[in-house]
Every structure is written in C-alpha cells, then in structure tokens.
C-alpha positions in Angstrom: 0.0 0.0 0.0 1.2 3.5 -0.7 1.9 5.4 2.5 2.3 9.2 3.1 5.6 10.6 4.1 5.7 12.5 7.4 8.4 15.0 6.2 7.7 17.7 8.8 8.9 15.3 11.6 12.3 15.3 9.9 12.7 19.1 10.5 12.6 18.5 14.3 15.8 16.5 14.2 19.1 18.2 15.1 20.6 20.3 12.4 24.3 21.2 12.4 24.5 23.7 9.6 22.7 22.0 6.8 20.5 18.9 6.5 19.3 17.6 3.2 17.3 14.4 2.6 15.6 13.0 -0.4 11.9 12.5 0.4 10.8 10.9 -2.8 11.6 10.6 -6.5 9.1 11.7 -9.1 9.9 10.5 -12.6 13.6 11.6 -13.0 13.6 14.3 -10.2 14.3 14.1 -6.5 12.3 16.1 -3.9 14.5 17.0 -1.0 13.7 18.5 2.4 16.4 20.9 3.5 16.9 22.4 6.9 19.7 25.0 7.3 21.0 27.2 10.0 24.2 28.1 8.2 25.1 29.0 4.6 25.7 26.3 1.9 28.7 26.7 -0.3 28.7 28.4 -3.7 27.9 26.0 -6.5 26.4 25.2 -9.9 24.4 22.4 -11.3 25.4 22.1 -14.9 22.9 19.4 -15.7 19.8 20.4 -13.8 17.5 23.3 -12.9 16.9 23.6 -9.1 13.6 24.7 -7.6 13.3 25.9 -4.1 10.0 26.0 -2.2 10.1 27.8 1.1 8.2 26.1 4.0 9.4 28.0 7.1 11.8 30.8 7.8 13.3 32.9 5.1 15.8 31.4 2.6 18.2 33.7 0.8 19.5 32.6 -2.6 22.6 34.6 -3.5 23.6 35.0 -7.2 26.5 36.8 -8.8 24.4 39.9 -9.3 22.3 40.0 -6.2 20.0 37.9 -4.0 16.4 36.8 -3.7 14.7 36.2 -0.4 12.1 33.4 -0.3 9.5 33.5 2.4 7.1 30.8 3.4 4.9 29.9 0.5 7.2 31.3 -2.2 9.2 29.3 -4.8 12.0 30.0 -7.3 13.8 28.0 -10.0 17.5 28.5 -10.5 18.3 27.6 -14.1 21.1 25.0 -14.8 24.5 26.5 -14.9 23.8 29.5 -12.7 26.2 30.0 -9.8 24.4 30.4 -6.5 24.4 29.6 -2.8 21.6 29.3 -0.2 21.6 30.6 3.4 19.0 31.2 6.0 18.0 34.8 6.8 16.3 33.7 10.0 17.6 31.3 12.7 16.9 28.5 10.3 15.1 27.9 7.1 13.1 24.9 5.9 12.5 24.3 2.2 11.7 21.7 -0.4 14.2 21.4 -3.3 13.5 19.7 -6.6 16.3 18.7 -8.9 17.2 16.0 -11.4 18.1 12.7 -9.8 21.9 12.4 -9.5 22.4 16.1 -10.5 26.0 17.2 -10.6 27.0 19.7 -8.0 30.2 21.7 -8.6 31.6 23.7 -5.8 32.7 27.2 -7.0 34.5 30.2 -5.7 32.3 33.1 -4.5 31.8 35.8 -7.1 34.2 38.8 -7.0 33.1 41.8 -4.9 
C-alpha cells in the first residue's frame, strides 16, 4: 500500500549547519527536504535546474548579481549552470528542493566583490 511521508517530523531532528534528505523521486527528479542554520557553499548544477519552495523561515539565494529572499509559500527556480548559494535569513530555514536525480553539484569560488 502507498503510505504518506511525514516529512515535517524530519525538521525537528538536530541540524548542524545543513541537513538535506531525499523525500521521494518523481519520474527523474528528487524532492529534498532541506533544513539549514548556516550557509551552503557556492555551487552550480550544470545538468539540472533547481527549484526551491520555502516552507518555514526565510531562505536567501545569492547570485553573482544580487540575491532573492524566499519567504514561506514562495518558490524560485534556478536555471542549470547559474552559480548560487543558499543561506537562512532567519535562525533556520526549511525548504523543499526539486532537482534531477543524480544532478551534478560543482563547488565554486564566491563571485568577486
């Protein structure tokens, strides 16, 4: 029998900086739950767009030319190949992330000031 996933219980577990778990796979994409109380590193996904859906707190997505703040109930898709990093604007942020299964993540230097 198909059972629901209680993903909100996962956010209550301890988080030391960044916690990211795959909740399910839909066709060829994974849906992750991410809990963060520290920035993630600058990176690109050359082979996948990445969609962020804010669940709680405020998530900042930094880009070379600025930033976007996602609040609860908002979503944003970062196109493949765009350098970015995520970080919480509040004590912690909780979001769903959708990206291609086995998407490549390449760590990058931060953009020049």
